Phi, psi and omega in degrees: 000136178289139184303318180298315182293324181297309180289332176291319180290327177295318180295324178298308185294317182296320177295335182283338178271119186271329184279153180286332178230139180223163175262134183236136174258131185283157176246158179287138179233161184292337180271017175100009182297136182266133180282147172089003176278123182265131176221150175266121181227168179288164176302321178292318177295321180297316179297324177296311182299322181288314183296326181273009177058037179253354182195163173226160177296138184287154175281169176299319179299311178299323174299316179297317181295319179298314181295320182292320176299318179299315183292319180294317176301321177295316175299315177299317182293318184294322175298317179292323180294317179294319180294326180288335180269350179288125182244135177241131179242126176262118182251124181276165181296143179291140179278145178290120178263157179300136181285128179275144179297143178279168183297316183298320180294320180291322178286336180284323184289335180283000000 
């Protein structure tokens, strides 16, 4: 592909994307790219992935599933973080010590 055509196509695709960040679903590639991985990327990165045929804009269903998964992972992380900060101290019952005579008892004995 000609470099001029490559960058022209990238500018066209980038101008078609209105949001600054979009969800992109990966495609299978000959160099080992895994299909179906959803990622949130910048408009520029999305255009590059689309032009290089390594990804496509995600569908609404893929986007909803991605957001739900991210929220579930965030809740699990927060729960684990709170659990790691929770400190438990076990205090045993105090042993009865020999009673020391009080001041009034010592003054009475004299």
